[in-house]
KOLLOGU-455665 format. One line per 2 residues: number of its first residue (from 1); their letters; for each residue x negated, y negated, z of C-alpha. Coordinates in steps of 0.25 Angstrom, whole numbers, padded with zeros to 4 digits. Each point is the difference from the previous one (the first is absolute). Example, Ala and Ser with C-alpha at 12.3 -4.5 7.8 and 13.67 -1.06 7.14 Angstrom:
2
1 = AS = -0049:0018:0031; -0006:-0014:-0002
This chain:
449
1 = MR = 0164:0216:-0021; -0008:0010:-0008
3 = FK = 0005:0014:-0003; -0011:0006:0009
5 = DY = 0005:-0009:0011; 0013:0007:-0001
7 = LP = -0005:0014:-0001; 0000:0003:0015
9 = YY = 0014:-0005:0001; 0005:0009:-0011
11 = KR = -0006:0012:0006; 0006:-0003:0014
13 = NL = 0013:-0003:-0006; 0000:0012:-0008
15 = KV = -0004:0009:0012; 0012:-0005:0007
17 = AF = 0009:-0001:-0012; -0003:0014:-0007
19 = PV = 0007:0009:0010; 0012:-0010:0001
21 = ML = 0001:0000:-0015; 0000:0015:-0001
23 = TQ = 0011:0000:0011; 0008:-0010:-0008
25 = LG = -0003:0007:-0013; 0004:0014:0007
27 = AC = 0014:-0006:0004; 0002:-0006:-0013
29 = LA = -0004:0013:-0008; 0010:0007:0009
31 = GL = 0011:-0009:-0004; -0005:0001:-0015
33 = FD = 0001:0015:0001; 0014:-0001:0006
35 = SI = 0004:-0008:-0012; -0007:0009:-0010
37 = MV = 0006:0013:0006; 0014:-0006:0003
39 = GH = 0000:-0006:-0014; -0003:0013:-0007
41 = YA = 0012:0006:0009; 0010:-0010:-0005
43 = TA = 0001:-0015:-0004; 0011:-0003:0010
45 = DL = -0008:0006:0011; -0012:-0009:-0004
47 = AA = 0009:-0012:0001; 0006:0005:0013
49 = VS = -0014:0001:0006; -0004:-0014:-0005
51 = FS = 0013:-0006:0005; -0001:0006:0014
53 = NA = -0014:-0004:0002; 0003:-0014:-0005
55 = IF = 0010:-0002:0011; -0008:0008:0011
57 = FT = -0013:-0008:-0002; 0007:-0013:-0001
59 = IM = 0004:0001:0015; -0011:0009:0004
61 = VF = -0012:-0008:-0005; 0004:-0011:0011
63 = SM = -0005:0010:0011; -0012:0005:-0008
65 = GA = -0004:-0015:-0002; 0003:-0003:0015
67 = LM = -0009:0011:0004; -0011:-0006:-0009
69 = GV = -0002:-0011:0011; -0006:0011:0009
71 = TP = -0013:0000:-0009; -0004:-0014:0000
73 = LV = 0003:-0001:0015; -0008:0012:0003
75 = GF = -0011:-0004:-0010; -0002:-0013:0007
77 = EV = -0002:0006:0014; -0010:0010:-0006
79 = GA = -0008:-0011:-0007; 0000:-0009:0013
81 = QS = -0004:0013:0008; 0011:-0003:0009
83 = DK = 0003:0009:0012; 0005:0013:-0005
85 = KN = 0013:-0001:0009; 0004:-0011:-0009
87 = IQ = 0000:0010:-0012; 0007:0011:0009
89 = HL = 0011:-0011:0004; 0002:-0002:-0015
91 = YH = 0001:0015:-0003; 0011:0002:0011
93 = SG = 0007:-0013:-0004; 0000:0006:-0015
95 = LL = 0006:0013:0005; 0012:-0008:0006
97 = FT = 0001:-0009:-0011; 0001:0012:-0010
99 = CL = 0011:0006:0008; 0008:-0012:-0001
101 = LV = -0003:-0001:-0015; 0004:0015:-0002
103 = VA = 0014:-0002:0007; 0003:-0013:-0008
105 = MA = -0004:0006:-0014; 0007:0013:0003
107 = LL = 0013:-0007:0003; -0001:-0010:-0012
109 = LG = -0004:0010:-0010; 0010:0011:0005
111 = AC = 0011:-0010:-0001; -0002:-0001:-0015
113 = LP = 0002:0014:-0003; 0015:0000:-0001
115 = FL = 0000:-0012:-0009; -0010:0004:-0011
117 = HL = 0011:0000:-0010; 0002:-0015:0002
119 = FG = -0013:-0004:-0007; 0005:0002:-0014
121 = QE = -0007:0013:-0004; 0005:0011:-0009
123 = PV = 0008:0011:0008; -0009:0011:-0004
125 = VI = -0012:-0008:0006; 0007:-0003:0013
127 = EA = 0004:0015:0001; -0015:0004:-0001
129 = AR = -0005:-0012:0009; 0008:0003:0012
131 = PY = -0007:0013:0005; -0014:-0006:-0004
133 = YA = 0003:-0013:0008; 0004:0007:0012
135 = CI = -0013:0008:0001; -0009:-0012:-0002
137 = VL = 0009:-0008:0011; -0003:0012:0010
139 = SI = -0015:-0002:-0004; 0000:-0014:0006
141 = IP = -0004:0005:0014; -0013:0007:-0003
143 = FL = -0004:-0009:-0011; 0000:-0013:0008
145 = FY = -0008:0007:0011; -0010:0004:-0011
147 = CL = -0001:-0014:-0004; -0003:-0005:0014
149 = FK = -0011:0010:0002; -0006:-0004:-0014
151 = QF = 0000:-0015:0003; -0006:0002:0013
153 = LE = -0011:0008:-0005; -0002:-0009:-0011
155 = GL = -0002:-0011:0010; -0011:0008:0007
157 = GN = -0006:0000:-0014; 0003:0015:-0003
159 = TV = 0007:0003:-0013; -0005:0014:-0003
161 = VA = 0010:0007:0010; 0012:-0006:-0007
163 = MV = -0006:0004:-0014; -0001:0015:0004
165 = IS = 0013:0001:0006; 0007:-0008:-0011
167 = IA = -0006:0008:-0011; 0002:0014:0007
169 = MN = 0015:-0003:0002; 0002:-0006:-0014
171 = LL = -0005:0013:-0006; 0009:0008:0009
173 = NI = 0012:-0009:-0005; -0004:0003:-0014
175 = VL = 0000:0015:0003; 0014:-0001:0007
177 = NW = 0005:-0008:-0011; -0003:0012:-0010
179 = IF = 0007:0009:0010; 0013:-0008:0003
181 = IF = 0002:-0008:-0013; -0001:0012:-0010
183 = GH = 0004:0011:0010; -0012:0009:0002
185 = CG = -0004:0010:0012; 0014:0004:0001
187 = FE = 0007:-0014:0001; 0011:-0005:-0009
189 = PM = -0004:-0012:-0010; 0004:-0013:0008
191 = GA = -0005:-0011:-0009; -0001:-0013:0008
193 = KG = 0005:0006:0013; -0012:0009:-0001
195 = AG = -0009:-0012:-0002; 0006:-0006:0013
197 = IA = -0002:0013:0008; -0015:0000:-0004
199 = TL = -0002:-0014:0004; 0007:0002:0013
201 = IS = -0009:0012:0004; -0013:-0007:-0005
203 = RL = 0003:-0012:0008; 0003:0008:0013
205 = LM = -0014:0005:0000; -0007:-0013:-0003
207 = PI = 0001:-0006:0015; -0002:0014:0006
209 = CF = -0014:0001:-0008; -0003:-0014:0005
211 = AI = 0003:0003:0014; -0009:0012:0000
213 = VL = -0011:-0008:-0005; 0001:-0011:0010
215 = LR = 0001:0010:0011; -0013:0007:-0004
217 = HH = -0008:-0012:-0002; -0006:-0005:0013
219 = EW = -0001:-0015:-0003; 0014:-0001:-0006
221 = KQ = 0006:0009:0011; -0003:-0010:0010
223 = YL = 0010:-0010:-0006; 0011:0011:0001
225 = QP = -0002:0000:0016; 0013:-0005:0007
227 = MH = -0001:-0014:0005; 0007:-0005:0013
229 = EH = 0005:-0013:-0006; 0010:-0009:0006
231 = WK = 0012:-0001:-0010; -0003:-0014:-0003
233 = QR = -0014:0003:-0005; 0007:0011:-0009
235 = WN = 0010:-0010:-0005; -0011:-0010:-0003
237 = GI = -0007:0010:-0008; 0012:0003:-0008
239 = KK = 0002:-0015:-0002; -0014:-0002:-0005
241 = LW = 0002:0011:-0010; 0013:-0005:-0004
243 = VT = -0005:-0014:-0002; -0011:0005:-0009
245 = GY = 0007:0011:-0007; 0014:-0005:-0003
247 = PI = -0005:-0011:-0010; -0008:0011:-0007
249 = GC = 0012:0009:0000; 0009:-0011:-0006
251 = QT = -0011:-0003:-0010; -0001:0014:-0005
253 = ML = 0015:0002:0001; 0002:-0012:-0009
255 = ET = -0009:0006:-0011; 0007:0013:0001
257 = VT = 0014:-0006:0000; -0004:-0006:-0014
259 = FT = -0004:0013:-0005; 0012:0007:0006
261 = LS = 0010:-0010:-0006; -0007:0003:-0013
263 = FI = 0004:0014:0001; 0014:-0003:0003
265 = FI = 0001:-0010:-0011; -0006:0009:-0010
267 = GW = 0009:0011:0004; 0012:-0008:-0004
269 = LN = -0006:0001:-0015; 0000:0015:0000
271 = KE = -0007:0012:0007; -0010:0001:-0012
273 = SL = -0005:-0014:0003; -0001:0003:0015
275 = AA = -0008:0013:-0002; -0009:-0008:-0009
277 = HQ = -0002:-0011:0010; -0003:0011:0010
279 = IA = -0011:0005:-0009; -0006:-0013:-0002
281 = NQ = 0001:-0004:0015; -0007:0013:0004
283 = IA = -0012:-0002:-0010; -0001:-0014:0005
285 = DV = 0000:0005:0015; -0013:0007:-0003
287 = TF = -0008:-0012:-0002; 0008:-0007:0011
289 = ML = -0003:0010:0010; -0015:-0001:-0003
291 = AM = 0001:-0015:0001; 0007:0002:0014
293 = GI = -0012:0009:0004; -0009:-0012:-0003
295 = GA = 0009:-0009:0007; 0000:0009:0012
297 = AT = -0015:0000:0001; 0000:-0015:-0002
299 = TI = 0009:-0002:0012; -0009:0009:0008
301 = RV = -0013:-0007:-0004; 0006:-0014:0001
303 = SH = 0006:0002:0014; -0014:0007:0005
305 = QL = -0008:-0012:-0006; 0010:-0010:0006
307 = GK = -0001:0007:0014; -0016:-0002:-0001
309 = GD = 0002:-0015:-0005; -0007:0003:-0013
311 = LV = 0007:-0009:-0010; -0010:0002:-0011
313 = AV = 0002:0015:0001; 0015:-0002:0000
315 = RM = -0001:-0008:-0013; -0010:0009:-0007
317 = AS = 0008:0013:0004; 0013:-0007:-0006
319 = NA = -0007:-0004:-0013; -0006:0014:-0001
321 = SI = 0015:0006:0001; 0005:-0010:-0011
323 = HL = -0011:0005:-0009; 0002:0015:0002
325 = VL = 0015:-0001:-0002; -0001:-0008:-0013
327 = LM = -0010:0011:-0005; 0009:0011:0004
329 = NT = 0013:-0006:-0005; -0007:-0004:-0014
331 = IG = -0003:0015:-0001; 0015:0003:0004
333 = AL = 0006:-0010:-0010; -0009:0006:-0012
335 = LM = 0004:0014:0003; 0015:-0003:0002
337 = IS = 0001:-0008:-0013; -0008:0010:-0009
339 = LR = 0007:0012:0006; 0014:-0006:0001
341 = TY = 0006:0009:-0012; -0005:0013:0007
343 = IP = 0002:-0002:0015; 0016:0001:0000
345 = RL = -0001:0014:-0006; -0006:0004:0013
347 = FT = 0013:-0003:0007; 0011:0003:-0010
349 = ED = 0004:0006:-0013; 0011:-0010:-0002
351 = PL = -0003:-0008:-0013; 0008:-0012:0004
353 = VI = -0007:-0001:0014; -0014:0002:-0007
355 = DI = 0003:-0011:-0010; 0004:-0010:0012
357 = AQ = -0011:0004:0009; -0011:-0002:-0010
359 = NL = 0004:-0015:-0001; 0001:-0002:0015
361 = IL = -0014:0006:0002; -0005:-0010:-0009
363 = FA = 0005:-0011:0009; -0005:0007:0012
365 = GL = -0014:0000:-0005; 0002:-0015:-0003
367 = FQ = 0003:-0003:0015; -0012:0007:0006
369 = YA = -0008:-0012:0003; 0011:-0008:0007
371 = DG = 0004:0013:0008; -0014:0003:0004
373 = LQ = -0004:-0015:0004; 0013:-0002:0008
375 = TV = -0002:0013:0008; -0014:-0003:0004
377 = GA = 0003:-0015:0002; 0011:0004:0010
379 = AM = -0010:0010:0007; -0010:-0011:0002
381 = LR = 0010:-0009:0007; 0004:0012:0009
383 = GL = -0015:0002:0004; 0001:-0015:0005
385 = TD = 0013:0004:0007; 0007:-0011:-0009
387 = VK = 0013:0007:-0002; 0012:-0011:0000
389 = RP = -0004:-0008:-0012; -0002:0011:-0009
391 = MV = 0014:0005:0004; 0006:-0013:-0006
393 = YA = -0009:0001:-0012; 0005:0014:-0003
395 = FI = 0015:-0005:0001; -0003:-0011:-0010
397 = AY = -0008:0009:-0010; 0008:0012:0001
399 = IL = 0014:-0004:0002; 0001:-0014:-0005
401 = VA = -0009:0002:-0013; -0002:0015:-0003
403 = LP = 0015:0004:0001; 0007:-0011:-0007
405 = IG = -0010:0000:-0012; 0002:0015:-0001
407 = LL = 0015:0000:0001; 0000:-0012:-0011
409 = CT = -0009:0008:-0009; 0007:0014:0002
411 = FT = 0015:-0004:-0001; 0001:-0014:-0006
413 = FH = -0011:0001:-0011; 0003:0015:-0001
415 = WG = -0014:0005:0001; 0004:0012:0008
417 = AK = -0009:0006:0011; -0012:-0008:-0006
419 = GM = 0006:-0013:0005; -0001:0005:0015
421 = WL = -0015:0003:-0003; -0002:-0014:-0005
423 = GF = 0006:-0006:0012; -0010:0009:0009
425 = IF = -0012:-0006:-0008; 0005:-0015:0003
427 = GL = 0003:0003:0015; -0013:0008:0003
429 = SL = -0009:-0010:-0007; 0006:-0011:0009
431 = AA = -0001:0008:0012; -0015:0002:-0003
433 = IF = -0002:-0015:-0002; 0007:-0003:0014
435 = FH = -0008:0011:0008; -0014:-0003:-0005
437 = TR = 0002:-0015:0001; 0005:0001:0014
439 = FR = -0012:0009:0004; -0010:-0010:-0006
441 = QL = 0007:-0011:0008; -0001:0008:0013
443 = LQ = -0014:0004:-0001; -0004:-0015:-0003
445 = HL = 0007:-0004:0013; -0006:0011:0008
447 = QK = -0014:-0004:-0005; 0002:-0015:0004
449 = S = 0006:0004:0014
């Protein structure tokens, strides 16, 4: 295919992807500013935020991934121009599904609070982590409903609403950080606890804003109308979401578990290595979130074209996303590598943390291609609602390859935190190969049938 043949697909993908990219980037930058602001308060508080979020998102990411199943299911119905009652049924099933996820996540994460000291972190880190962790656990309820609304509207093809709400609430979070972390406007300085309170308030407002938008939009408001369904119909809807969503949740959780365990293992070295790892991970998250934006757009575009039965458009849209993520991550890698000596100074003045972080950022730059390609590859498969095999691939790549190599290099070869990042490069590269090979095989099968 020639470049000009792909131009319409680049434009369509970017039209859908750009708001999602800004949404993801906004969330990432909020976390980035959390780390920068807390890091300037105290190194122990920066390590506490890093440690708490590692545990929180290890479990929470399952629910976030499970709700991603809403997008391809709604997207397929939109592409097939199905009866709108089918989409309404998916929305109501999604509400019930989210309620179940909220209860499960609150119980699991809340149960971890009394046992944070068992993860082998320094006492000063645990002391700062407890109040911050309690706040983000409370934020589960509004945050998961926000995720549902976001995935539902993305399935309908609208990505702008989530962008506006996310950016606005993340800006609010930064302002509240300044007030609560450092003690302004009459408040006492609270460090990590203040960052937790700011996060809780901003997440409470997210679903409220979404609900207001849905109720004020005539086309979307119809999906919110009560449905007089038999309980078996509702249960079947929940089962449909579960069958599509739980493998996505497991896949994303396996990747997150890999990174979470890396935080725990690196925390065994010292708090400076843990803080440096948080800095490198936060920088890598910027390009990862942008790649997730392209991935989300890919899932939407693939599911819509699959619903129409246009397999040529499925292939072209997928290839266009691959090109876009390679270009974007090349730029990201070059920036990370060239600015690695300056970036850590934005987060901390601790010379030891700065020295470790600049080496880790070099590795973060080197794994950009693998990270971007595996993110888009997984999204392409989600668009085809192929979710079970990628879960198996993720287990092999992240748990059986990335972690063992990382542990071997970190503790046996004594490479320190750099060893874990080398493990990431190997694991994510293997995942990218698995996902893209699987997509090509499925597409060939669909074309023959």
